[in-house]
RODREN-900323 format. One record per residue (C-alpha): x, y, z; residue in one letter; residue number from 1. Coordinates in Angstrom, 2 decimals, decimal comma. Example, Ala and Ser with C-alpha at 12.3 -4.5 7.8 and 13.67 -1.06 7.14 Angstrom:
BEGIN
<mipa x="12,30" y="-4,50" z="7,80" code="a" pos="1"/>
<mipa x="13,67" y="-1,06" z="7,14" code="s" pos="2"/>
***
This chain:
BEGIN
<mipa x="-16,66" y="11,25" z="95,46" code="x" pos="1"/>
<mipa x="-19,71" y="12,50" z="93,53" code="x" pos="2"/>
<mipa x="-19,91" y="9,12" z="91,79" code="x" pos="3"/>
<mipa x="-20,06" y="7,47" z="95,23" code="x" pos="4"/>
<mipa x="-23,15" y="9,52" z="96,10" code="x" pos="5"/>
<mipa x="-24,85" y="8,72" z="92,82" code="x" pos="6"/>
<mipa x="-24,19" y="5,01" z="93,24" code="x" pos="7"/>
<mipa x="-25,71" y="5,05" z="96,73" code="x" pos="8"/>
<mipa x="-28,66" y="7,08" z="95,45" code="x" pos="9"/>
<mipa x="-29,36" y="4,48" z="92,77" code="x" pos="10"/>
<mipa x="-29,25" y="1,73" z="95,42" code="x" pos="11"/>
<mipa x="-31,73" y="3,61" z="97,64" code="x" pos="12"/>
<mipa x="-34,06" y="4,46" z="94,76" code="x" pos="13"/>
<mipa x="-34,20" y="0,88" z="93,58" code="x" pos="14"/>
<mipa x="-35,29" y="-0,22" z="97,06" code="x" pos="15"/>
<mipa x="-37,62" y="2,72" z="97,60" code="x" pos="16"/>
<mipa x="-35,81" y="3,76" z="100,77" code="x" pos="17"/>
<mipa x="-36,20" y="7,30" z="102,15" code="x" pos="18"/>
<mipa x="-32,58" y="7,08" z="103,29" code="x" pos="19"/>
<mipa x="-30,14" y="4,94" z="105,21" code="x" pos="20"/>
<mipa x="-29,43" y="4,51" z="108,91" code="x" pos="21"/>
<mipa x="-25,81" y="3,56" z="109,60" code="x" pos="22"/>
<mipa x="-25,20" y="2,43" z="113,19" code="x" pos="23"/>
<mipa x="-21,41" y="2,12" z="112,95" code="x" pos="24"/>
<mipa x="-19,59" y="5,25" z="111,82" code="x" pos="25"/>
<mipa x="-16,68" y="7,04" z="113,45" code="x" pos="26"/>
<mipa x="-16,56" y="10,69" z="114,39" code="x" pos="27"/>
<mipa x="-14,02" y="11,49" z="117,10" code="x" pos="28"/>
<mipa x="-11,90" y="14,33" z="118,44" code="x" pos="29"/>
<mipa x="-9,49" y="15,13" z="115,64" code="x" pos="30"/>
<mipa x="-6,33" y="14,15" z="117,50" code="x" pos="31"/>
<mipa x="-7,88" y="10,79" z="118,41" code="x" pos="32"/>
<mipa x="-9,02" y="10,15" z="114,84" code="x" pos="33"/>
<mipa x="-5,54" y="10,97" z="113,51" code="x" pos="34"/>
<mipa x="-4,11" y="8,31" z="115,82" code="x" pos="35"/>
<mipa x="-6,70" y="5,82" z="114,58" code="x" pos="36"/>
<mipa x="-5,73" y="6,61" z="110,99" code="x" pos="37"/>
<mipa x="-2,06" y="6,21" z="111,86" code="x" pos="38"/>
<mipa x="-2,87" y="2,77" z="113,26" code="x" pos="39"/>
<mipa x="-4,59" y="1,71" z="110,03" code="x" pos="40"/>
<mipa x="-1,68" y="3,12" z="108,02" code="x" pos="41"/>
<mipa x="0,64" y="0,74" z="109,89" code="x" pos="42"/>
<mipa x="-1,69" y="-2,24" z="110,20" code="x" pos="43"/>
<mipa x="-0,54" y="-3,99" z="107,01" code="x" pos="44"/>
<mipa x="1,81" y="-6,41" z="108,79" code="x" pos="45"/>
<mipa x="-1,02" y="-7,34" z="111,20" code="x" pos="46"/>
<mipa x="-3,58" y="-8,20" z="108,53" code="x" pos="47"/>
<mipa x="-1,26" y="-9,00" z="105,64" code="x" pos="48"/>
<mipa x="-2,90" y="-6,31" z="103,50" code="x" pos="49"/>
<mipa x="-2,86" y="-2,56" z="103,15" code="x" pos="50"/>
<mipa x="-5,70" y="-0,56" z="104,73" code="x" pos="51"/>
<mipa x="-5,99" y="2,80" z="102,95" code="x" pos="52"/>
<mipa x="-8,51" y="5,24" z="104,42" code="x" pos="53"/>
<mipa x="-10,90" y="6,12" z="101,58" code="x" pos="54"/>
<mipa x="-12,48" y="9,14" z="103,26" code="x" pos="55"/>
<mipa x="-9,48" y="10,81" z="104,90" code="x" pos="56"/>
<mipa x="-11,02" y="14,29" z="105,06" code="x" pos="57"/>
<mipa x="-11,67" y="17,05" z="107,51" code="x" pos="58"/>
<mipa x="-14,78" y="16,71" z="109,64" code="x" pos="59"/>
<mipa x="-17,02" y="19,04" z="107,65" code="x" pos="60"/>
<mipa x="-16,24" y="17,25" z="104,41" code="x" pos="61"/>
<mipa x="-16,89" y="13,87" z="106,01" code="x" pos="62"/>
<mipa x="-20,25" y="15,11" z="107,28" code="x" pos="63"/>
<mipa x="-21,13" y="16,46" z="103,85" code="x" pos="64"/>
<mipa x="-20,20" y="13,14" z="102,26" code="x" pos="65"/>
<mipa x="-22,19" y="10,90" z="104,57" code="x" pos="66"/>
<mipa x="-25,21" y="13,15" z="104,16" code="x" pos="67"/>
<mipa x="-24,77" y="13,06" z="100,38" code="x" pos="68"/>
<mipa x="-25,10" y="9,27" z="100,62" code="x" pos="69"/>
<mipa x="-28,58" y="9,76" z="102,07" code="x" pos="70"/>
<mipa x="-27,58" y="8,61" z="105,56" code="x" pos="71"/>
<mipa x="-30,25" y="10,10" z="107,80" code="x" pos="72"/>
<mipa x="-28,88" y="8,80" z="111,10" code="x" pos="73"/>
<mipa x="-25,33" y="7,78" z="112,01" code="x" pos="74"/>
<mipa x="-23,13" y="7,44" z="115,10" code="x" pos="75"/>
<mipa x="-19,90" y="8,80" z="116,54" code="x" pos="76"/>
<mipa x="-18,37" y="5,49" z="117,61" code="x" pos="77"/>
<mipa x="-15,46" y="6,26" z="119,96" code="x" pos="78"/>
<mipa x="-13,68" y="4,16" z="122,54" code="x" pos="79"/>
<mipa x="-10,98" y="4,46" z="125,20" code="x" pos="80"/>
<mipa x="-7,88" y="2,31" z="125,40" code="x" pos="81"/>
<mipa x="-6,98" y="3,23" z="128,97" code="x" pos="82"/>
<mipa x="-8,60" y="4,51" z="132,19" code="x" pos="83"/>
<mipa x="-9,51" y="8,18" z="132,35" code="x" pos="84"/>
<mipa x="-10,43" y="8,57" z="128,68" code="x" pos="85"/>
<mipa x="-14,10" y="7,58" z="128,57" code="x" pos="86"/>
<mipa x="-15,57" y="10,57" z="130,41" code="x" pos="87"/>
<mipa x="-13,90" y="13,19" z="128,24" code="x" pos="88"/>
<mipa x="-14,73" y="11,22" z="125,09" code="x" pos="89"/>
<mipa x="-18,35" y="11,22" z="126,26" code="x" pos="90"/>
<mipa x="-18,22" y="14,97" z="126,84" code="x" pos="91"/>
<mipa x="-16,91" y="15,47" z="123,30" code="x" pos="92"/>
<mipa x="-19,56" y="13,15" z="121,82" code="x" pos="93"/>
<mipa x="-22,35" y="14,97" z="123,65" code="x" pos="94"/>
<mipa x="-21,14" y="18,25" z="122,17" code="x" pos="95"/>
<mipa x="-20,86" y="16,68" z="118,73" code="x" pos="96"/>
<mipa x="-24,43" y="15,34" z="118,87" code="x" pos="97"/>
<mipa x="-25,67" y="18,77" z="119,99" code="x" pos="98"/>
<mipa x="-24,17" y="20,47" z="116,92" code="x" pos="99"/>
<mipa x="-24,80" y="17,55" z="114,52" code="x" pos="100"/>
<mipa x="-28,41" y="16,53" z="115,22" code="x" pos="101"/>
<mipa x="-28,48" y="13,73" z="112,62" code="x" pos="102"/>
<mipa x="-25,82" y="11,91" z="114,66" code="x" pos="103"/>
<mipa x="-27,20" y="9,62" z="117,35" code="x" pos="104"/>
<mipa x="-25,75" y="10,76" z="120,67" code="x" pos="105"/>
<mipa x="-23,02" y="8,17" z="121,30" code="x" pos="106"/>
<mipa x="-21,10" y="7,33" z="124,48" code="x" pos="107"/>
<mipa x="-18,54" y="4,79" z="125,66" code="x" pos="108"/>
<mipa x="-17,21" y="3,11" z="128,80" code="x" pos="109"/>
<mipa x="-14,19" y="1,39" z="130,32" code="x" pos="110"/>
<mipa x="-13,74" y="-0,85" z="133,41" code="x" pos="111"/>
<mipa x="-12,61" y="1,74" z="135,96" code="x" pos="112"/>
<mipa x="-13,73" y="3,34" z="139,18" code="x" pos="113"/>
<mipa x="-16,62" y="5,68" z="138,53" code="x" pos="114"/>
<mipa x="-17,82" y="4,00" z="135,32" code="x" pos="115"/>
<mipa x="-21,35" y="3,59" z="136,64" code="x" pos="116"/>
<mipa x="-21,50" y="7,31" z="137,43" code="x" pos="117"/>
<mipa x="-20,49" y="8,58" z="134,01" code="x" pos="118"/>
<mipa x="-22,57" y="5,95" z="132,20" code="x" pos="119"/>
<mipa x="-25,62" y="7,08" z="134,18" code="x" pos="120"/>
<mipa x="-24,78" y="10,72" z="133,40" code="x" pos="121"/>
<mipa x="-24,51" y="9,94" z="129,69" code="x" pos="122"/>
<mipa x="-27,84" y="8,09" z="129,64" code="x" pos="123"/>
<mipa x="-29,57" y="10,87" z="131,55" code="x" pos="124"/>
<mipa x="-28,13" y="13,46" z="129,14" code="x" pos="125"/>
<mipa x="-29,64" y="11,62" z="126,18" code="x" pos="126"/>
<mipa x="-27,09" y="9,06" z="124,96" code="x" pos="127"/>
<mipa x="-28,82" y="6,79" z="122,42" code="x" pos="128"/>
<mipa x="-26,06" y="4,23" z="121,85" code="x" pos="129"/>
<mipa x="-22,81" y="3,11" z="123,52" code="x" pos="130"/>
<mipa x="-19,62" y="1,73" z="122,02" code="x" pos="131"/>
<mipa x="-17,53" y="-0,99" z="123,67" code="x" pos="132"/>
<mipa x="-14,29" y="-2,16" z="122,05" code="x" pos="133"/>
<mipa x="-12,92" y="-5,28" z="123,72" code="x" pos="134"/>
<mipa x="-10,02" y="-5,58" z="121,30" code="x" pos="135"/>
<mipa x="-8,64" y="-2,04" z="121,58" code="x" pos="136"/>
<mipa x="-9,57" y="-1,64" z="125,24" code="x" pos="137"/>
<mipa x="-8,20" y="-5,10" z="126,08" code="x" pos="138"/>
<mipa x="-10,77" y="-5,66" z="128,80" code="x" pos="139"/>
<mipa x="-13,12" y="-8,44" z="129,82" code="x" pos="140"/>
<mipa x="-16,78" y="-7,43" z="129,50" code="x" pos="141"/>
<mipa x="-17,29" y="-9,46" z="132,68" code="x" pos="142"/>
<mipa x="-14,99" y="-7,24" z="134,73" code="x" pos="143"/>
<mipa x="-16,85" y="-6,63" z="138,01" code="x" pos="144"/>
<mipa x="-16,30" y="-2,89" z="137,62" code="x" pos="145"/>
<mipa x="-18,60" y="-2,93" z="134,58" code="x" pos="146"/>
<mipa x="-21,40" y="-4,92" z="136,18" code="x" pos="147"/>
<mipa x="-23,47" y="-1,94" z="137,41" code="x" pos="148"/>
<mipa x="-23,08" y="-0,19" z="134,05" code="x" pos="149"/>
<mipa x="-24,35" y="-3,20" z="132,09" code="x" pos="150"/>
<mipa x="-27,32" y="-3,45" z="134,42" code="x" pos="151"/>
<mipa x="-28,08" y="0,24" z="133,99" code="x" pos="152"/>
<mipa x="-27,86" y="0,02" z="130,19" code="x" pos="153"/>
<mipa x="-30,02" y="-3,10" z="130,06" code="x" pos="154"/>
<mipa x="-32,64" y="-1,44" z="132,24" code="x" pos="155"/>
<mipa x="-32,57" y="1,76" z="130,15" code="x" pos="156"/>
<mipa x="-32,75" y="-0,18" z="126,87" code="x" pos="157"/>
<mipa x="-29,79" y="1,70" z="125,40" code="x" pos="158"/>
<mipa x="-28,04" y="-0,37" z="122,70" code="x" pos="159"/>
<mipa x="-24,33" y="-1,17" z="123,01" code="x" pos="160"/>
<mipa x="-22,33" y="-1,70" z="119,83" code="x" pos="161"/>
<mipa x="-19,52" y="-4,02" z="120,89" code="x" pos="162"/>
<mipa x="-16,44" y="-5,03" z="118,94" code="x" pos="163"/>
<mipa x="-16,17" y="-8,50" z="120,42" code="x" pos="164"/>
<mipa x="-15,20" y="-10,70" z="117,48" code="x" pos="165"/>
<mipa x="-11,58" y="-11,69" z="116,98" code="x" pos="166"/>
<mipa x="-11,09" y="-9,89" z="113,65" code="x" pos="167"/>
<mipa x="-8,94" y="-8,46" z="112,24" code="x" pos="168"/>
<mipa x="-6,69" y="-9,78" z="115,03" code="x" pos="169"/>
<mipa x="-7,71" y="-11,59" z="118,22" code="x" pos="170"/>
<mipa x="-7,52" y="-9,98" z="121,62" code="x" pos="171"/>
<mipa x="-7,32" y="-11,54" z="125,05" code="x" pos="172"/>
<mipa x="-11,06" y="-11,08" z="125,65" code="x" pos="173"/>
<mipa x="-12,50" y="-11,29" z="122,13" code="x" pos="174"/>
<mipa x="-14,66" y="-14,15" z="120,88" code="x" pos="175"/>
<mipa x="-18,11" y="-15,44" z="121,82" code="x" pos="176"/>
<mipa x="-17,17" y="-16,88" z="125,22" code="x" pos="177"/>
<mipa x="-16,89" y="-13,65" z="127,25" code="x" pos="178"/>
<mipa x="-19,97" y="-12,19" z="125,54" code="x" pos="179"/>
<mipa x="-21,99" y="-15,33" z="126,22" code="x" pos="180"/>
<mipa x="-21,16" y="-15,07" z="129,91" code="x" pos="181"/>
<mipa x="-22,19" y="-11,40" z="129,92" code="x" pos="182"/>
<mipa x="-25,51" y="-12,15" z="128,26" code="x" pos="183"/>
<mipa x="-26,24" y="-15,00" z="130,66" code="x" pos="184"/>
<mipa x="-26,29" y="-12,40" z="133,44" code="x" pos="185"/>
<mipa x="-27,88" y="-9,58" z="131,41" code="x" pos="186"/>
<mipa x="-30,18" y="-11,24" z="128,86" code="x" pos="187"/>
<mipa x="-32,07" y="-7,98" z="128,23" code="x" pos="188"/>
<mipa x="-28,92" y="-6,06" z="127,26" code="x" pos="189"/>
<mipa x="-29,43" y="-4,63" z="123,77" code="x" pos="190"/>
<mipa x="-26,10" y="-5,80" z="122,44" code="x" pos="191"/>
<mipa x="-25,17" y="-5,06" z="118,82" code="x" pos="192"/>
<mipa x="-22,29" y="-7,31" z="117,76" code="x" pos="193"/>
<mipa x="-20,04" y="-5,23" z="115,51" code="x" pos="194"/>
<mipa x="-18,71" y="-6,64" z="112,24" code="x" pos="195"/>
<mipa x="-21,16" y="-9,58" z="112,46" code="x" pos="196"/>
<mipa x="-18,75" y="-11,01" z="115,07" code="x" pos="197"/>
<mipa x="-16,08" y="-11,55" z="112,41" code="x" pos="198"/>
<mipa x="-14,60" y="-14,16" z="112,11" code="x" pos="199"/>
<mipa x="-16,75" y="-16,09" z="114,65" code="x" pos="200"/>
<mipa x="-19,88" y="-15,44" z="112,60" code="x" pos="201"/>
<mipa x="-21,73" y="-18,64" z="113,43" code="x" pos="202"/>
<mipa x="-21,17" y="-18,41" z="117,17" code="x" pos="203"/>
<mipa x="-22,45" y="-14,84" z="117,36" code="x" pos="204"/>
<mipa x="-25,47" y="-15,63" z="115,16" code="x" pos="205"/>
<mipa x="-26,21" y="-18,42" z="117,63" code="x" pos="206"/>
<mipa x="-26,13" y="-15,90" z="120,49" code="x" pos="207"/>
<mipa x="-28,60" y="-13,74" z="118,57" code="x" pos="208"/>
<mipa x="-30,89" y="-16,75" z="118,24" code="x" pos="209"/>
<mipa x="-30,63" y="-17,43" z="121,97" code="x" pos="210"/>
<mipa x="-31,12" y="-13,81" z="123,12" code="x" pos="211"/>
<mipa x="-33,89" y="-11,76" z="121,48" code="x" pos="212"/>
<mipa x="-32,24" y="-8,42" z="122,26" code="x" pos="213"/>
<mipa x="-28,95" y="-9,31" z="120,51" code="x" pos="214"/>
<mipa x="-28,37" y="-7,79" z="117,09" code="x" pos="215"/>
<mipa x="-25,44" y="-7,73" z="114,69" code="x" pos="216"/>
<mipa x="-24,13" y="-4,96" z="112,46" code="x" pos="217"/>
<mipa x="-22,76" y="-5,54" z="108,98" code="x" pos="218"/>
<mipa x="-19,66" y="-3,40" z="109,32" code="x" pos="219"/>
<mipa x="-17,11" y="-4,54" z="106,71" code="x" pos="220"/>
<mipa x="-18,64" y="-8,03" z="106,58" code="x" pos="221"/>
<mipa x="-19,29" y="-9,58" z="103,16" code="x" pos="222"/>
<mipa x="-17,04" y="-7,02" z="101,38" code="x" pos="223"/>
<mipa x="-14,27" y="-8,12" z="99,03" code="x" pos="224"/>
<mipa x="-11,74" y="-6,81" z="101,55" code="x" pos="225"/>
<mipa x="-13,02" y="-8,87" z="104,48" code="x" pos="226"/>
<mipa x="-13,89" y="-11,93" z="102,44" code="x" pos="227"/>
<mipa x="-10,18" y="-12,14" z="101,66" code="x" pos="228"/>
<mipa x="-9,22" y="-12,89" z="105,27" code="x" pos="229"/>
<mipa x="-12,49" y="-13,77" z="107,10" code="x" pos="230"/>
<mipa x="-15,06" y="-15,11" z="104,62" code="x" pos="231"/>
<mipa x="-18,64" y="-15,43" z="105,78" code="x" pos="232"/>
<mipa x="-19,59" y="-19,15" z="105,74" code="x" pos="233"/>
<mipa x="-22,09" y="-20,00" z="103,01" code="x" pos="234"/>
<mipa x="-23,70" y="-22,46" z="105,42" code="x" pos="235"/>
<mipa x="-24,73" y="-19,56" z="107,69" code="x" pos="236"/>
<mipa x="-26,64" y="-17,68" z="105,00" code="x" pos="237"/>
<mipa x="-29,96" y="-19,26" z="106,02" code="x" pos="238"/>
<mipa x="-29,51" y="-18,15" z="109,61" code="x" pos="239"/>
<mipa x="-28,64" y="-14,67" z="108,32" code="x" pos="240"/>
<mipa x="-31,97" y="-14,60" z="106,49" code="x" pos="241"/>
<mipa x="-33,88" y="-15,90" z="109,51" code="x" pos="242"/>
<mipa x="-32,43" y="-13,14" z="111,69" code="x" pos="243"/>
<mipa x="-33,19" y="-10,45" z="109,12" code="x" pos="244"/>
<mipa x="-35,04" y="-8,31" z="111,66" code="x" pos="245"/>
<mipa x="-31,93" y="-8,07" z="113,85" code="x" pos="246"/>
<mipa x="-29,23" y="-7,22" z="111,33" code="x" pos="247"/>
<mipa x="-28,30" y="-3,52" z="111,18" code="x" pos="248"/>
<mipa x="-26,30" y="-1,65" z="108,57" code="x" pos="249"/>
<mipa x="-22,86" y="-0,58" z="109,77" code="x" pos="250"/>
<mipa x="-19,98" y="0,54" z="107,57" code="x" pos="251"/>
<mipa x="-17,02" y="1,92" z="109,60" code="x" pos="252"/>
<mipa x="-17,15" y="5,16" z="107,58" code="x" pos="253"/>
<mipa x="-14,73" y="6,92" z="107,12" code="x" pos="254"/>
<mipa x="-12,14" y="4,27" z="108,05" code="x" pos="255"/>
<mipa x="-12,82" y="1,93" z="105,13" code="x" pos="256"/>
<mipa x="-10,45" y="0,83" z="102,35" code="x" pos="257"/>
<mipa x="-13,11" y="0,97" z="99,61" code="x" pos="258"/>
<mipa x="-16,04" y="3,21" z="98,53" code="x" pos="259"/>
<mipa x="-19,11" y="3,43" z="100,81" code="x" pos="260"/>
<mipa x="-21,36" y="1,88" z="98,19" code="x" pos="261"/>
<mipa x="-19,35" y="-1,35" z="98,21" code="x" pos="262"/>
<mipa x="-20,79" y="-2,27" z="101,63" code="x" pos="263"/>
<mipa x="-24,29" y="-1,93" z="100,17" code="x" pos="264"/>
<mipa x="-23,39" y="-3,90" z="97,06" code="x" pos="265"/>
<mipa x="-21,89" y="-6,63" z="99,24" code="x" pos="266"/>
<mipa x="-25,19" y="-6,94" z="101,10" code="x" pos="267"/>
<mipa x="-27,17" y="-7,00" z="97,87" code="x" pos="268"/>
<mipa x="-25,13" y="-9,80" z="96,35" code="x" pos="269"/>
<mipa x="-25,99" y="-12,07" z="99,29" code="x" pos="270"/>
<mipa x="-29,23" y="-12,61" z="97,40" code="x" pos="271"/>
<mipa x="-31,50" y="-12,42" z="100,45" code="x" pos="272"/>
<mipa x="-34,05" y="-10,18" z="98,74" code="x" pos="273"/>
<mipa x="-35,19" y="-6,58" z="98,72" code="x" pos="274"/>
<mipa x="-37,28" y="-6,84" z="101,88" code="x" pos="275"/>
<mipa x="-34,21" y="-8,08" z="103,78" code="x" pos="276"/>
<mipa x="-32,14" y="-5,20" z="102,39" code="x" pos="277"/>
<mipa x="-34,76" y="-2,60" z="103,32" code="x" pos="278"/>
<mipa x="-34,86" y="-3,95" z="106,85" code="x" pos="279"/>
<mipa x="-31,09" y="-4,02" z="107,25" code="x" pos="280"/>
<mipa x="-30,41" y="-0,62" z="105,71" code="x" pos="281"/>
<mipa x="-33,22" y="1,29" z="107,39" code="x" pos="282"/>
<mipa x="-36,20" y="-0,36" z="109,06" code="x" pos="283"/>
<mipa x="-34,43" y="-2,39" z="111,76" code="x" pos="284"/>
<mipa x="-32,53" y="0,65" z="113,02" code="x" pos="285"/>
<mipa x="-35,69" y="2,73" z="112,81" code="x" pos="286"/>
<mipa x="-37,43" y="0,19" z="115,02" code="x" pos="287"/>
<mipa x="-34,53" y="0,26" z="117,50" code="x" pos="288"/>
<mipa x="-33,95" y="4,03" z="117,68" code="x" pos="289"/>
<mipa x="-37,34" y="5,39" z="116,68" code="x" pos="290"/>
<mipa x="-38,57" y="7,16" z="113,55" code="x" pos="291"/>
<mipa x="-36,34" y="9,67" z="111,81" code="x" pos="292"/>
<mipa x="-37,81" y="13,11" z="112,49" code="x" pos="293"/>
***
């Protein structure tokens, strides 16, 4: 793993970056993370390929690793798959952020009675980013139960990282349609489309063009792994360059089937230039979340 850190260091030094901000990393209660890993261990039949977890370590080692990569800010992306989970996940994440100050205080939500209450509590307690997972949660972002929460988050300016694309497997409410309807009602919602909206890249880039507060994160996009089943269209590369101020680095650490540096190399080989890379890997997230102390 030391070689991983050196490779990332060389990438940062070449660009003159003080560090990296990664908006899509996973830290969860251990029993939840073990279940996530078990899912990826069995996901081969779903995707047609194996999904080994590269950084299958205890929490302290994972923290040491991500810091060794020069990641100055990261997130604890967590998400419920049923009612009654979100509040206790939020309680755990608040405690995690308190003891791990370089982690942006992360929270989540689910369409259920009381969602507006615990979302408001999370925002008032300092949550900096929310996670919404339409595929795992199997819910419509337009569920009336969520309407007050979206309004609250839009008003507060708290970004929401949403897994809304249909990769690696479609869900009932994935794809650009439900998200487009949500944004039509809440155009100021700071939505971050996870995984570049894979595989509906073009449609989600179009939403970013239509709504100035929409951003996309790079999580797993452009890598050899993802290009094998959901290649990014070459025709969209110009739009990717044009939206360079609204693309954020995300990686899915630790749940990735390749070394951390490969995500960075995949971005570099797009050939969009050093200024674009600096923005994606640091400056865009700095503008969204504020300077790193």
